[in-house]
C-alpha angles and dihedrals in degrees: 000000000000090000091053091049090048093050093049092048092048090047094052093042095056110018102035096061090052094045093038111141127202089245091063093056109135096018103127121222089245092054091050095047093047092051094048094045092048091048092049091047092056095052138061122225143082109329096226092050093047091049090058095042093048090047088052091054091053090048089053091049089049088061090058105034133044113227091261093048090048093053092046095046096044092046091049091047091054098038094051089067094059108118126226130021094326093064095038093083090064098033090056094046112093093201091053090049091053092048091050093047093048091048093050091048090050091051092049092051091047091049090052091048090053095044092245117152 
């Protein structure tokens, strides 16, 4: 796991600034690394391949969401799944449901675009 973290950090430290697109403006390095590591954790496959595919997904999402919108949508998407009373505030909120659904659909489309299963 340390090797994966190291590779992702090295990748984003050297390659990301060169390949930085206007769409990714405001996406902090920590946000990018967290997304890619979580994506890689949830999938089986060669680490190097998954790193690139997961980075591709984030690039696609960066074309759709500003950094602030991404944080809000991804947080809502995760928080809406919290069980019990804590999650009820979001589960019962129609706007939060729509935000979460739209974000999940965007992630699925980005994964398909990047050949991520």
